[in-house]
Residue, then its C-alpha position, 0 to 999 in steps of 0.5 A: m499499499n504504499n505509495y498509493l495513489l488514494a484520491e489524486r495523493l500518495l499514500k504512504c505508510c509504514f511498518i511501526p514496530p509495537e513500543k512506540v505506538n501510542p497507547k492512546l492512538f484508538i481511544g473512543s474509536q469504538t463509538q458510534f454517531k450519535k444524532p442530535s437528541f429530538p428536544a434539541v431539535k425541536r429548539y433549534n427549529k421553533k418558532r419565535s417570537v417578533q420580539e425574541r427575533r429583535k432581540m436575536t437580530s439585536k446581537l447579531l449586529h453588535k457582535e458584526t459591528h464589534l468585528r468590524k471594530r477589532l478588523a479596523q483597529k488592526g488596519i484590515d480593511y473588509d467590507f462584506p455586507g454581514f447582516a445588516a445588510q439582510v435586516p430590512k430598514k425602518k421607514a421614515a414616519d411621514m411628519n403630517t400624518s396621525v400615528g395611532s389613528q386613522d385620521l387626517t391630523p397633523v401629530c403635534t408631540p413634543t419630537v415630530i415638532e422638533r423635527r419640523k424645527s430641524m427642517k431648514i427650508e433653503e429659499g431661493e431667489e424669486d425667479s428659481d425654483t423653490e427647493i426642500v432641504i432637509k439637512a439630516t445628521p451627516a452619516p459616519k465616514k469611512s476609512k481613506n486608507k485603503k490597501k491597494a491590490k496588487s494586481s499580478 
């Protein structure tokens, strides 16, 4: 069997005297594979509530942001979609509609009033069209020290 071609590789065999064989070599070789217990499978595949799903996604997103920070600290610029790409983004609610009812009355809560105050309308000249510009907080900046890939 020495130099036997097996799965596109050469198999090397040699005789080892019993004195050189480790006594723990075949410990555990007689155990058979055990299927996972049914309660564990049921627990893994169970239907989860909305709160449980939210908690799971928040944990996954937290771990992912922690991983991205660790990679950035080590100087590795690696961009991957991760879980953040799979989580649907929250839709911005319309500011002039009420949240709790079906009528068309405007909402006058302090947060909505503050949001309206933070919106700035820039008025142009009378000849040009008027544009509404909503100023929001700027997005976080990406690191500029990207390493260039070597082309061969």
